C-alpha positions, 0 to 999 in steps of 0.5 A: 026104802028110807025117805031122805028127801028134803033133808036141809042139812046133812051133818049135825053140829055135834058130828065129826068133821069129815076131814082129819089132818095129822102131822100137817107140818110134816117135813117129808116130801110125801103127802099121804091122803086117804079117801075111804078112811072111815065108815061113819054115816051122818045120823040123819041118814039112819045108817043108809038102811044098812046093818053095821055088818054091811057098813063094816065090809069093804063096801063101806070103807077101806079096811085097815088103811087108816092104821097103815097110813098113820104108821107110815106117816109117822115113820116118814114124818109126812102129813096125812089127810083122811076122810071119815065118812063111808064111801057109801055116803059119797065116794071121795075118789069119784067125780061127783057127777059119776054114777058111782059117786053115790052108789045104790048098789055095791058088790051085791048089796043094795044101799036103800038110802041111795035109791032114787036120791034127789039132786038136792040131797046128792048136792048136800053130800058133795057140799058137806063131805066131798068138797071140804075134803078136797079143799083141804088137800088143795089148800095144803098143796097150795101152801107147799108149792108156795113154799117151794117144797117138794111134794110126792102125793100118795093116795092110800087104799085097801082092797078085798081079797075077793069080791062077792061078784068075782069067781076068783081070789085076787092074788096081789099083796099090793097094787100100784095104780097110775094113769098118764104120769107113771114116773113115780109109780114105776119107781115104786113098783120097782122098789116094791118088787125088791121085796121078793115075797110081794106080789105087786099088781101094776094097775091092779086090781083097778086102774086110774082114769078121769071117769072113775077117779078124782084124787090122782087126776085132780091133785096129782096129774093136773098139778104135775106132781109125782104121785101114785095110788097104793092098794093094799090087800086088806087081809094083810092089815086087819090088826095093829101089828099087821098095819105096823109091819106093812107100813115099815115095808111101804116106808122102805119102798117109798124112800127107795122109789124117791131115790130112784126118781131123783136119779 
């Protein structure tokens, strides 16, 4: 097992900042966020003891979702906030106290650097990656609300067609996830189903709750903003052309849904 105890600082000065903000002044009502956009690992964590082939799997990041999100943000004129470090360093869509926040095991793969992690090293990952990302989202929402701007929060994710631990494939092309507030999610489901060849999962392949999710409960529900979490099957968005084509379909659906919501 790698020894990462006693690390006094996580990100070296020359390393990438965890947060990327694109089109921050976008005039669209949509704000896109992407919790698992990248697969970077801080140099001091030595790739978490994993080969690049493992970090490049769905366990390390949401494959293809940043490309889709960038295309979609461009089409909508929307702001995009994304997080660059691997979800195996710290999962930015999990409450920091959750057992899955820093997983020691993911879909059949042990994560050596996360085994028996000290509280201080866990806190360092929260302080240097998780907190700056969510502060960036909160700050942008504060500014938009102060300016009286309409905001619809869309959390962008992708999922693998089949888990190593699952006996069967996942049939959905996209999933729309929600918890207590389903206003916008139901409108988006209706809009997506107008594209007849789309298999739309309703709270599939996951569902949102307070114990296992962070972005939607905190930034969407607590602020009373219309919102949805979108999951796209990652075999549909492997290439730039696929990402652009999927973004076009999502753009149509999001605009339809916002019209339905407005009544």
